[in-house]
VOPAGU-2260 file (C-alpha; in pm, 1 decimal, decimal comma):
REM VOPAGU-2260
SITE   aa  ch    i         X         Y         Z
SITE  MET   A    0       0,0       0,0       0,0
SITE  ALA   A    1     142,4     338,2    -100,6
SITE  SER   A    2     270,6     578,9     160,6
SITE  VAL   A    3     118,1     926,7     171,3
SITE  ASN   A    4     298,4    1254,9     234,7
SITE  ARG   A    5      -9,8    1456,8     329,8
SITE  VAL   A    6    -253,4    1357,3     603,0
SITE  TYR   A    7    -493,4    1505,6     857,5
SITE  ALA   A    8    -371,9    1458,1    1211,2
SITE  ALA   A    9    -700,8    1345,6    1367,0
SITE  ARG   A   10    -714,6    1053,5    1123,3
SITE  LEU   A   11    -395,9     917,8    1277,9
SITE  ALA   A   12    -561,8     878,1    1619,0
SITE  GLY   A   13    -587,4     510,4    1706,4
SITE  MET   A   14    -392,4     402,4    1399,3
SITE  VAL   A   15    -174,2      93,1    1441,0
SITE  VAL   A   16     202,5     153,9    1463,5
SITE  LEU   A   17     422,9    -113,4    1306,2
SITE  GLY   A   18     792,3    -183,9    1337,8
SITE  PRO   A   19    1015,7    -234,0    1031,8
SITE  ASP   A   20     938,3    -607,1    1029,5
SITE  GLY   A   21     563,9    -551,2    1044,3
SITE  GLU   A   22     528,3    -625,8    1415,3
SITE  SER   A   23     265,0    -428,5    1604,5
SITE  ILE   A   24     415,6    -179,5    1850,1
SITE  GLY   A   25     109,8      11,5    1963,7
SITE  ARG   A   26    -131,4     282,6    1849,3
SITE  VAL   A   27    -106,8     654,8    1777,9
SITE  ARG   A   28    -268,4     859,5    2056,4
SITE  ASP   A   29    -156,6    1212,7    1962,0
SITE  ILE   A   30      69,6    1420,4    1740,7
SITE  VAL   A   31     326,9    1659,5    1888,0
SITE  ILE   A   32     396,6    1985,4    1705,9
SITE  GLY   A   33     613,0    2286,0    1786,9
SITE  ILE   A   34     441,6    2621,6    1839,4
SITE  THR   A   35     649,4    2920,3    1949,5
SITE  ILE   A   36     582,5    3283,1    2039,0
SITE  VAL   A   37     741,9    3390,1    1711,1
SITE  ARG   A   38     492,1    3315,4    1433,5
SITE  GLN   A   39     649,2    3035,6    1232,6
SITE  GLN   A   40     499,7    2747,6    1042,7
SITE  PRO   A   41     439,8    2472,1    1301,8
SITE  ARG   A   42     663,0    2170,0    1260,1
SITE  VAL   A   43     561,5    1815,8    1349,7
SITE  LEU   A   44     800,1    1684,8    1615,3
SITE  GLY   A   45     672,5    1333,0    1665,3
SITE  LEU   A   46     396,1    1098,5    1771,9
SITE  VAL   A   47     267,0     992,3    2110,0
SITE  ILE   A   48     232,6     615,7    2084,5
SITE  GLU   A   49      53,0     395,5    2334,0
SITE  LEU   A   50     233,3      63,6    2368,4
SITE  LEU   A   51      52,8    -264,7    2430,8
SITE  SER   A   52     141,3    -217,8    2800,1
SITE  ARG   A   53     -56,0     114,7    2799,4
SITE  ARG   A   54     263,5     317,5    2844,9
SITE  ARG   A   55     267,0     627,0    2625,6
SITE  ILE   A   56     600,1     713,5    2466,5
SITE  PHE   A   57     734,1     974,7    2225,2
SITE  VAL   A   58     863,0     872,7    1882,5
SITE  PRO   A   59    1033,3    1142,4    1669,5
SITE  ILE   A   60     864,7    1197,3    1335,1
SITE  LEU   A   61    1193,9    1120,5    1156,3
SITE  ARG   A   62    1159,5     763,5    1284,8
SITE  VAL   A   63     840,8     730,8    1077,7
SITE  THR   A   64     919,1     575,8     741,5
SITE  ALA   A   65     564,4     556,5     604,8
SITE  ILE   A   66     211,7     670,3     681,9
SITE  GLU   A   67     -38,3     449,1     504,0
SITE  PRO   A   68    -420,3     454,6     519,4
SITE  GLY   A   69    -423,0     173,0     776,9
SITE  ALA   A   70     -94,6     197,7     967,0
SITE  VAL   A   71     211,2     401,5    1058,1
SITE  THR   A   72     541,6     222,7    1000,5
SITE  LEU   A   73     862,8     305,2    1185,6
SITE  SER   A   74    1209,4     279,0    1037,3
SITE  THR   A   75    1340,2     106,8    1350,9
SITE  GLY   A   76    1211,5     -89,6    1646,5
SITE  ASN   A   77    1465,0      75,3    1878,2
SITE  VAL   A   78    1276,2     356,0    2049,0
SITE  SER   A   79    1283,9     513,8    2390,4
SITE  LEU   A   80    1046,7     351,1    2637,6
SITE  ARG   A   81    1059,6     653,5    2865,3
SITE  ARG   A   82     707,5     765,8    2947,1
SITE  PHE   A   83     603,2    1066,6    2739,8
SITE  SER   A   84     634,6    1398,1    2918,9
SITE  GLN   A   85     550,0    1720,3    2740,2
SITE  ARG   A   86     829,5    1975,7    2709,0
SITE  PRO   A   87     814,6    2356,2    2670,6
SITE  GLY   A   88     721,8    2452,1    2317,6
SITE  GLU   A   89     557,5    2116,9    2249,0
SITE  VAL   A   90     184,1    2111,1    2178,1
SITE  LEU   A   91     -51,5    1814,0    2146,9
SITE  VAL   A   92    -272,5    1837,7    1839,6
SITE  LEU   A   93    -563,1    1632,9    1974,6
SITE  GLY   A   94    -510,4    1725,0    2337,9
SITE  GLN   A   95    -464,4    2100,9    2296,2
SITE  VAL   A   96    -514,7    2236,4    1945,2
SITE  VAL   A   97    -842,6    2072,8    1844,7
SITE  GLU   A   98   -1145,6    2283,1    1950,4
SITE  THR   A   99    -930,4    2593,3    2004,7
SITE  ARG   A  100   -1104,2    2918,7    1902,9
SITE  VAL   A  101    -922,1    3104,4    1624,0
SITE  ARG   A  102    -990,4    3372,0    1359,5
SITE  VAL   A  103    -947,3    3337,2     981,9
SITE  ASP   A  104    -829,2    3617,5     750,9
SITE  ASP   A  105    -847,1    3430,1     419,4
SITE  PRO   A  106    -976,3    3671,2     148,8
SITE  ASP   A  107   -1136,4    3374,1     -28,7
SITE  LEU   A  108   -1347,1    3295,2     280,2
SITE  SER   A  109   -1512,5    3627,3     353,0
SITE  GLN   A  110   -1797,6    3448,3     534,2
SITE  LEU   A  111   -1551,6    3365,2     814,8
SITE  ALA   A  112   -1414,2    3716,8     856,3
SITE  GLY   A  113   -1448,5    3858,1    1206,5
SITE  ILE   A  114   -1613,4    3554,2    1364,6
SITE  ASP   A  115   -1481,4    3290,1    1602,4
SITE  VAL   A  116   -1422,2    2949,2    1449,8
SITE  VAL   A  117   -1292,0    2632,9    1614,7
SITE  VAL   A  118   -1014,3    2408,3    1492,2
SITE  VAL   A  119   -1133,3    2056,8    1406,5
SITE  ASP   A  120    -812,9    1919,0    1251,5
SITE  LEU   A  121    -465,3    2002,1    1120,4
SITE  GLY   A  122    -332,6    1898,9     781,9
SITE  ILE   A  123      32,7    1794,6     792,2
SITE  GLU   A  124     256,1    1746,7     491,9
SITE  GLN   A  125     604,8    1605,0     435,2
SITE  THR   A  126     853,6    1836,3     266,7
SITE  ARG   A  127    1147,0    1747,9      46,2
SITE  SER   A  128    1372,8    1760,1     350,4
SITE  ARG   A  129    1157,3    1481,2     506,4
SITE  ASP   A  130    1026,8    1721,4     771,2
SITE  TRP   A  131     653,4    1723,7     838,4
SITE  MET   A  132     492,5    2066,3     861,4
SITE  VAL   A  133     143,4    2192,9     942,8
SITE  THR   A  134      11,4    2326,2     611,4
SITE  LYS   A  135    -368,3    2329,1     651,6
SITE  VAL   A  136    -614,2    2400,7     932,1
SITE  ALA   A  137    -968,7    2263,1     920,6
SITE  VAL   A  138   -1210,6    2494,1    1102,1
SITE  ARG   A  139   -1582,2    2541,1    1146,7
SITE  PRO   A  140   -1794,4    2820,7    1292,4
SITE  GLN   A  141   -1913,1    2761,9    1645,2
SITE  ARG   A  142   -2240,7    2571,8    1651,8
SITE  ARG   A  143   -2564,6    2754,6    1705,8
SITE  LEU   A  144   -2883,2    2595,1    1836,9
SITE  GLY   A  145   -2734,6    2249,2    1788,6
SITE  ARG   A  146   -2687,5    2290,6    1412,9
SITE  ARG   A  147   -2371,9    2143,1    1266,4
SITE  SER   A  148   -2165,8    2401,3    1075,6
SITE  ASN   A  149   -1971,7    2350,0     755,5
SITE  VAL   A  150   -1601,4    2267,1     779,1
SITE  TYR   A  151   -1356,5    2490,0     590,2
SITE  THR   A  152    -993,4    2413,4     505,5
SITE  VAL   A  153    -760,8    2712,3     540,2
SITE  ASP   A  154    -389,5    2760,5     475,0
SITE  TRP   A  155    -215,9    2784,5     811,9
SITE  GLN   A  156     -85,8    3138,5     748,0
SITE  HIS   A  157    -445,6    3267,3     731,8
SITE  VAL   A  158    -526,2    3142,2    1082,0
SITE  GLN   A  159    -480,9    3375,8    1378,9
SITE  GLY   A  160    -467,9    3234,4    1732,4
SITE  LEU   A  161    -250,6    2924,8    1701,2
SITE  THR   A  162      -7,8    3063,0    1958,5
SITE  PRO   A  163      87,7    2965,3    2315,3
SITE  SER   A  164    -132,3    3245,7    2451,1
SITE  GLY   A  165    -421,9    3144,3    2227,2
SITE  LEU   A  166    -401,9    2783,9    2343,9
SITE  ALA   A  167    -407,5    2904,1    2705,2
SITE  MET   A  168    -747,7    3071,1    2668,4
SITE  PRO   A  169   -1012,9    2917,9    2899,5
SITE  ASP   A  170   -1336,5    2735,5    2810,4
SITE  GLN   A  171   -1193,3    2533,6    2523,9
SITE  GLY   A  172   -1418,6    2252,4    2402,9
SITE  VAL   A  173   -1340,7    1888,3    2481,6
SITE  ALA   A  174   -1599,3    1699,0    2275,9
SITE  GLN   A  175   -1342,8    1538,8    2043,5
SITE  LEU   A  176   -1120,9    1445,3    2337,2
SITE  LEU   A  177   -1413,4    1273,7    2507,1
SITE  GLU   A  178   -1488,8    1084,2    2187,0
SITE  GLN   A  179   -1138,0     937,4    2203,8
SITE  PHE   A  180   -1205,7     811,7    2555,9
SITE  GLU   A  181   -1526,2     628,6    2465,5
SITE  GLY   A  182   -1489,3     255,3    2526,5
SITE  GLN   A  183   -1162,8     296,0    2717,4
SITE  ARG   A  184   -1117,6     166,7    3070,4
SITE  PRO   A  185   -1099,0     423,2    3352,3
SITE  ILE   A  186    -727,4     350,3    3407,6
SITE  GLU   A  187    -658,2     422,7    3039,7
SITE  VAL   A  188    -854,3     748,2    3051,2
SITE  ALA   A  189    -675,3     849,0    3372,4
SITE  ASP   A  190    -335,0     785,0    3213,2
SITE  ALA   A  191    -428,8     993,1    2907,9
SITE  ILE   A  192    -567,8    1283,6    3110,2
SITE  ARG   A  193    -261,4    1298,1    3335,4
SITE  GLU   A  194     -45,7    1372,9    3029,5
SITE  LEU   A  195    -252,1    1679,0    2934,4
SITE  PRO   A  196    -156,8    2029,7    3049,3
SITE  ALA   A  197    -327,3    2141,8    3370,5
SITE  LYS   A  198    -572,9    2367,8    3185,4
SITE  ARG   A  199    -695,8    2084,5    2962,8
SITE  ARG   A  200    -716,1    1838,2    3252,3
SITE  TYR   A  201    -946,1    2078,4    3434,8
SITE  GLU   A  202   -1166,9    2123,3    3126,8
SITE  VAL   A  203   -1194,6    1747,3    3074,7
SITE  PHE   A  204   -1277,3    1681,9    3440,5
SITE  ASN   A  205   -1551,4    1944,1    3425,3
SITE  ALA   A  206   -1698,7    1785,1    3111,9
SITE  LEU   A  207   -1710,0    1424,5    3237,9
SITE  ASP   A  208   -2034,5    1314,0    3400,3
SITE  ASP   A  209   -2027,0    1227,3    3771,0
SITE  GLU   A  210   -2011,2     848,6    3726,6
SITE  ARG   A  211   -1732,8     860,1    3468,2
SITE  LEU   A  212   -1534,7    1115,0    3667,0
SITE  ALA   A  213   -1567,4     901,2    3980,6
SITE  ASP   A  214   -1433,1     596,1    3795,7
SITE  VAL   A  215   -1140,8     793,8    3651,7
SITE  LEU   A  216   -1066,4     968,8    3979,9
SITE  GLN   A  217   -1022,8     634,5    4154,7
SITE  GLU   A  218    -736,0     552,8    3916,4
SITE  LEU   A  219    -535,6     866,9    3998,9
SITE  PRO   A  220    -278,8     901,2    4281,3
SITE  GLU   A  221    -443,4    1030,9    4597,9
SITE  ASP   A  222    -270,4    1370,1    4587,9
SITE  GLU   A  223    -405,8    1427,3    4237,0
SITE  GLN   A  224    -751,1    1311,0    4345,7
SITE  VAL   A  225    -749,5    1576,7    4618,5
SITE  THR   A  226    -637,6    1843,7    4369,9
SITE  VAL   A  227    -920,9    1758,2    4130,8
SITE  LEU   A  228   -1177,5    1752,3    4409,4
SITE  ARG   A  229   -1071,6    2097,1    4529,4
SITE  GLN   A  230   -1102,7    2237,7    4175,7
SITE  LEU   A  231   -1466,4    2132,4    4153,7
SITE  LYS   A  232   -1751,8    2322,9    4307,3
SITE  THR   A  233   -1836,9    2176,8    4647,5
SITE  ASP   A  234   -2175,7    2039,2    4544,7
SITE  ARG   A  235   -2027,9    1877,9    4231,2
SITE  ALA   A  236   -1744,0    1730,1    4437,4
SITE  ALA   A  237   -1998,4    1581,1    4678,5
SITE  ASP   A  238   -2188,7    1425,0    4385,2
SITE  VAL   A  239   -1866,7    1268,6    4256,0
SITE  LEU   A  240   -1782,3    1130,9    4600,9
SITE  GLU   A  241   -2128,3     973,2    4614,9
SITE  ALA   A  242   -2061,1     804,9    4279,9
SITE  MET   A  243   -1729,4     660,0    4401,4
SITE  ASP   A  244   -1702,0     327,2    4580,1
SITE  PRO   A  245   -1740,7     403,1    4953,2
SITE  ASP   A  246   -1396,8     264,6    5038,6
SITE  ASP   A  247   -1229,3     476,2    4769,1
SITE  ALA   A  248   -1419,5     784,7    4884,0
SITE  ALA   A  249   -1309,1     712,7    5241,4
SITE  ASP   A  250    -945,7     670,9    5132,1
SITE  LEU   A  251    -962,0    1005,9    4952,4
SITE  LEU   A  252   -1124,8    1194,6    5238,1
SITE  GLY   A  253    -887,4    1026,6    5483,2
SITE  THR   A  254    -595,2    1214,9    5325,2
SITE  MET   A  255    -757,4    1549,7    5410,5
SITE  THR   A  256    -781,5    1733,0    5737,5
SITE  PRO   A  257   -1094,7    1637,4    5937,0
SITE  ALA   A  258   -1240,3    1984,2    5878,1
SITE  ASP   A  259   -1196,4    1963,3    5499,6
SITE  ALA   A  260   -1335,5    1609,5    5487,4
SITE  GLU   A  261   -1636,4    1714,0    5694,4
SITE  GLN   A  262   -1711,9    1992,8    5446,6
SITE  PHE   A  263   -1763,5    1736,0    5171,0
SITE  LEU   A  264   -1939,5    1481,3    5391,7
SITE  ARG   A  265   -2205,7    1735,1    5488,8
SITE  ARG   A  266   -2286,2    1800,4    5121,2
SITE  MET   A  267   -2321,5    1429,2    5041,1
SITE  ASP   A  268   -2647,4    1236,9    5059,4
SITE  PRO   A  269   -2681,4    1117,9    5423,8
SITE  GLU   A  270   -2713,0     754,5    5320,0
SITE  ASP   A  271   -2389,0     768,8    5119,4
SITE  SER   A  272   -2200,1     974,6    5376,9
SITE  GLU   A  273   -2299,0     733,4    5654,2
SITE  ASP   A  274   -2115,8     447,7    5478,9
SITE  VAL   A  275   -1808,5     665,1    5428,1
SITE  ARG   A  276   -1809,5     788,1    5789,4
SITE  ARG   A  277   -1826,0     428,0    5910,6
SITE  LEU   A  278   -1519,8     337,9    5702,8
SITE  LEU   A  279   -1332,8     646,1    5821,9
SITE  SER   A  280   -1379,6     532,4    6180,8
SITE  HIS   A  281   -1138,5     242,9    6120,4
SITE  SER   A  282    -761,4     265,0    6086,3
SITE  PRO   A  283    -671,7     289,0    5716,0
SITE  ASN   A  284    -442,9     -17,6    5707,6
SITE  THR   A  285    -689,1    -256,8    5870,6
SITE  ALA   A  286    -966,9    -473,8    5730,5
SITE  GLY   A  287   -1221,4    -216,2    5848,4
SITE  GLY   A  288   -1038,9      65,2    5671,9
SITE  LEU   A  289    -986,8    -129,1    5347,3
SITE  MET   A  290   -1326,0    -296,5    5314,2
SITE  THR   A  291   -1611,3    -190,2    5090,8
SITE  SER   A  292   -1949,3    -158,0    5256,5
SITE  GLU   A  293   -2129,2    -268,7    4938,6
SITE  PRO   A  294   -2051,8    -636,0    4869,8
SITE  VAL   A  295   -2319,3    -873,8    4737,9
SITE  VAL   A  296   -2538,1    -950,2    5040,5
SITE  LEU   A  297   -2837,9   -1186,0    5020,6
SITE  ALA   A  298   -3111,1   -1312,9    5249,7
SITE  PRO   A  299   -3130,4   -1693,5    5309,0
SITE  ASP   A  300   -3443,6   -1732,8    5093,9
SITE  THR   A  301   -3273,5   -1593,1    4781,5
SITE  THR   A  302   -3263,6   -1836,0    4487,3
SITE  VAL   A  303   -2949,6   -1928,5    4298,6
SITE  ALA   A  304   -3094,9   -1760,6    3988,7
SITE  GLU   A  305   -3138,2   -1433,6    4181,1
SITE  ALA   A  306   -2787,3   -1463,3    4322,5
SITE  LEU   A  307   -2638,0   -1509,3    3975,3
SITE  ALA   A  308   -2831,7   -1207,4    3852,2
SITE  ARG   A  309   -2674,3    -999,6    4129,5
SITE  VAL   A  310   -2317,1   -1102,7    4049,1
SITE  ARG   A  311   -2372,2   -1023,1    3680,9
SITE  ASP   A  312   -2383,6    -654,7    3773,8
SITE  PRO   A  313   -2126,8    -491,6    3540,0
SITE  ASP   A  314   -2034,5    -241,5    3812,0
SITE  LEU   A  315   -1904,5    -522,4    4035,5
SITE  THR   A  316   -1534,7    -599,3    4023,9
SITE  PRO   A  317   -1445,5    -964,7    3951,8
SITE  ALA   A  318   -1315,9    -993,8    4308,1
SITE  LEU   A  319   -1643,2    -880,0    4469,7
SITE  ALA   A  320   -1842,3   -1100,4    4230,6
SITE  SER   A  321   -1652,5   -1409,8    4343,4
SITE  LEU   A  322   -1842,6   -1437,3    4675,4
SITE  VAL   A  323   -2194,6   -1363,8    4790,0
SITE  PHE   A  324   -2264,8   -1325,3    5160,6
SITE  VAL   A  325   -2576,0   -1467,6    5326,5
SITE  VAL   A  326   -2718,6   -1290,0    5631,3
SITE  ARG   A  327   -3033,3   -1251,7    5836,4
SITE  PRO   A  328   -3221,7    -929,9    5753,0
SITE  PRO   A  329   -3142,3    -647,7    5725,5
SITE  THR   A  330   -2913,0    -703,5    5430,6
SITE  ALA   A  331   -2769,6    -349,5    5428,7
SITE  THR   A  332   -2437,3    -326,6    5612,3
SITE  PRO   A  333   -2403,6    -358,4    5904,5
SITE  THR   A  334   -2634,7    -651,8    5847,2
SITE  GLY   A  335   -2822,0    -895,1    6062,2
SITE  ARG   A  336   -2648,2   -1212,0    6174,3
SITE  TYR   A  337   -2386,9   -1334,2    5926,9
SITE  LEU   A  338   -2457,7   -1694,7    5820,1
SITE  GLY   A  339   -2179,0   -1761,8    5571,3
SITE  CYS   A  340   -2087,5   -1720,0    5205,7
SITE  VAL   A  341   -2145,1   -1890,1    4873,0
SITE  HIS   A  342   -1870,3   -1911,6    4611,4
SITE  LEU   A  343   -1952,0   -1815,3    4255,0
SITE  GLN   A  344   -1835,7   -2154,1    4126,9
SITE  ARG   A  345   -2083,4   -2325,6    4359,6
SITE  LEU   A  346   -2366,3   -2105,5    4232,0
SITE  LEU   A  347   -2284,8   -2210,9    3875,7
SITE  ARG   A  348   -2322,1   -2580,4    3967,8
SITE  GLU   A  349   -2658,0   -2556,9    4144,8
SITE  PRO   A  350   -3015,5   -2560,0    4006,6
SITE  PRO   A  351   -3150,4   -2206,1    3950,1
SITE  ALA   A  352   -3447,7   -2267,2    4183,3
SITE  ALA   A  353   -3232,4   -2382,3    4476,8
SITE  LEU   A  354   -3201,4   -2149,6    4777,0
SITE  VAL   A  355   -2864,2   -2010,3    4877,6
SITE  SER   A  356   -2934,7   -2110,6    5238,3
SITE  GLY   A  357   -2881,7   -2472,7    5136,6
SITE  ILE   A  358   -2533,1   -2419,1    4991,1
SITE  VAL   A  359   -2378,9   -2176,0    5240,3
SITE  ASP   A  360   -2012,0   -2227,5    5328,1
SITE  THR   A  361   -2009,7   -2191,8    5706,8
SITE  ASP   A  362   -1651,2   -2310,8    5753,5
SITE  LEU   A  363   -1468,0   -2020,1    5591,0
SITE  PRO   A  364   -1321,6   -1798,5    5867,0
SITE  SER   A  365   -1414,2   -1431,9    5857,0
SITE  LEU   A  366   -1199,3   -1124,7    5906,5
SITE  ARG   A  367   -1224,7    -882,8    6197,2
SITE  PRO   A  368   -1229,9    -507,5    6130,9
SITE  GLU   A  369    -910,7    -460,4    6333,1
SITE  ASP   A  370    -711,0    -723,3    6136,7
SITE  SER   A  371    -385,5    -577,5    6002,3
SITE  LEU   A  372    -263,0    -561,9    5644,1
SITE  GLY   A  373     -28,3    -852,1    5714,4
SITE  ALA   A  374    -316,2   -1061,4    5846,3
SITE  LEU   A  375    -514,9    -988,3    5531,3
SITE  THR   A  376    -237,3   -1102,4    5299,1
SITE  ARG   A  377    -198,5   -1427,3    5495,8
SITE  TYR   A  378    -575,1   -1479,7    5486,2
SITE  PHE   A  379    -597,6   -1449,1    5107,1
SITE  ALA   A  380    -290,9   -1669,0    5056,4
SITE  ALA   A  381    -408,3   -1936,3    5300,1
SITE  TYR   A  382    -760,6   -1971,7    5161,3
SITE  ASN   A  383    -691,5   -1895,7    4792,2
SITE  LEU   A  384    -945,6   -1613,4    4789,8
SITE  VAL   A  385    -975,2   -1274,9    4622,7
SITE  CYS   A  386   -1247,5   -1149,5    4857,1
SITE  GLY   A  387   -1327,6   -1202,1    5225,9
SITE  PRO   A  388   -1604,2   -1104,6    5472,3
SITE  VAL   A  389   -1544,3    -857,1    5755,9
SITE  VAL   A  390   -1759,1    -943,0    6058,5
SITE  ASP   A  391   -1777,8    -776,5    6401,6
SITE  GLU   A  392   -1798,4    -943,0    6743,1
SITE  GLU   A  393   -2180,3    -950,2    6728,4
SITE  SER   A  394   -2167,4   -1144,1    6398,5
SITE  HIS   A  395   -2283,1    -850,2    6185,9
SITE  LEU   A  396   -2138,0    -834,5    5835,2
SITE  LEU   A  397   -1969,6    -495,0    5801,2
SITE  GLY   A  398   -1836,2    -532,5    5450,0
SITE  ALA   A  399   -1581,9    -721,5    5243,0
SITE  VAL   A  400   -1214,8    -677,9    5160,3
SITE  SER   A  401   -1097,6    -758,9    4808,1
SITE  VAL   A  402    -744,7    -844,2    4704,6
SITE  ASP   A  403    -715,5    -537,1    4480,4
SITE  ASP   A  404    -766,4    -312,7    4784,8
SITE  VAL   A  405    -491,4    -499,3    4967,8
SITE  LEU   A  406    -252,0    -471,9    4672,6
SITE  ASP   A  407    -322,9    -100,3    4643,1
SITE  HIS   A  408    -199,5     -52,8    5001,8
SITE  LEU   A  409      94,4    -293,8    4972,0
SITE  LEU   A  410     238,7    -118,3    4667,2
SITE  PRO   A  411     435,3     207,5    4706,6
SITE  ASP   A  412     226,5     524,7    4715,9
SITE  ASP   A  413     361,1     629,0    4374,9
SITE  TRP   A  414     315,1     291,6    4202,1
SITE  ARG   A  415      94,6     446,1    3932,1
SITE  GLU   A  416     376,1     683,6    3834,9
SITE  ARG   A  417     674,9     449,2    3847,6
SITE  GLU   A  418     858,3     335,2    3537,1
SITE  ALA   A  419     766,7     -30,2    3490,1
SITE  GLU   A  420     996,7     -96,5    3194,2
SITE  PRO   A  421    1365,3     -13,9    3135,3
SITE  GLU   A  422    1461,9     236,0    2869,1
SITE  ILE   A  423    1613,8      55,1    2572,0
SITE  VAL   A  424    1728,4     329,5    2336,8
SITE  THR   A  425    1692,0     702,7    2388,9
SITE  ALA   A  426    1572,1     859,3    2066,4
SITE  GLU   A  427    1689,7    1209,4    1988,1
SITE  ARG   A  428    1418,8    1463,7    2064,8
SITE  THR   A  429    1440,4    1829,5    1974,2
SITE  THR   A  430    1188,5    2107,7    1967,5
C-alpha cells in the first residue's frame, strides 16, 4: 500500500504503529507539534504512541518511514520507552489544538471574517527535507442551536490564534477528546488525562459526568484526586464522592484534614455519607479501613438464579463477584447475623431454583475489622481467595475486603507513576 505525504492529524488517532518487520508496537494517541511565540509554520516533532502495556512514549517523526491509510510504520524498532512527558514549546494536536477558538483572515473565505471558528483538525505534509509541517487548518464556525456548521480548510498562514497564549485561553471545548475516551477503561482514561496540560485536565474533568469522573478519579494518585476535588464546586465534588465506591471515597477523604473532609461529607447524601463515615472510623491499614461496605449480600431465601443475577452486575469488580454473603435481615451493612458465604463456582453448579441457604459455606473464617494488612495477605494466601467477609464481634457483616484493595496498600504510594519498563534506546528529541 502506497505511503502518503499529506494527512490530517485526527485521522492518525488510534492508527496501528508497526515496526520495520511488520510487528505491532502500539497505536497513535496524539501528534506533537512545535508552536512558538514567534509566528512560524508549526513543525511536526513526533507521535505519542501507546504501547501494548498502555505506556505512552514519544517517537520522533523522523523515525516514521511511512504513513499508510491503515498503519504508521517506523524505520526502527529501537525507540525510547521513557514515558512521554510534554516539554516547553511542544503542543498536542488532539489534546490542545483541536477545539481551540481562532480567527481566519483568508480573502477567499469572507464568510468567516471577524467571527470565532474552532479548529477541528490540522493537515500535515512532508517536505522534500523529510520534515513534516502543518500546512492546513480545518475549522468550522461555532455551533448555534445544535446545528452542525460546515467545515472549511484554510492555509495555516491565514489562521490567527494558534499561539501559546491562544491555546491558554479558557473554556476550550473537549468533545473530540471525550470521543477518544469512549470505550476505554478508567485507568486508560486516567493515564491519558494525566499527560494533558493542567488547563486541559481541568476542562476534561468538568466535562465528564459524575459516574465517569468518579471511575477515573479512583485511578489517579491520591494527591491528584485531592487536587481535582478541590477544583470542583463543592456540590459537584460531593456528587462525585457519592458516585465513588465508599472505600475509595473514604481513602480520599482520609488524606484530608478532618475539617476539609467534613465539608464534603455534609454536602453528600446522608445515606452515602454514613457508609463513608463508618469506614473512616477504622484505621486505614486494617480490614475495616480497606473494606467496601457494598458487597453482594443476600437473604437466606434468595434463589441461585437471583444470586447469579446480582453477580452479573457490570459495576461489580471480579473480586467482589466471586463471593456472595448470606445474612439474616437487614441485608444493608451492618447486616443482621452473618450466616456464611457462597462461592460463585458453587452457584454455577446448582439448580436455579435452589435457595442459597442450602449451599452456604459456614466453615470459611471471617476477618475482623481490626485485622492488620499482614493478616489480610496471609488470609488471602491461606484460603486462595480474592475477597473475604469482615464481621464484628456480634456477627454482623460490616463489609468485604478484596485483594485489589490490599494490593493497592501494599504497593508504594507512587506505584501508578513508576517506570515499569527499562529504557532501551533514547531517541533524539528536539523542539
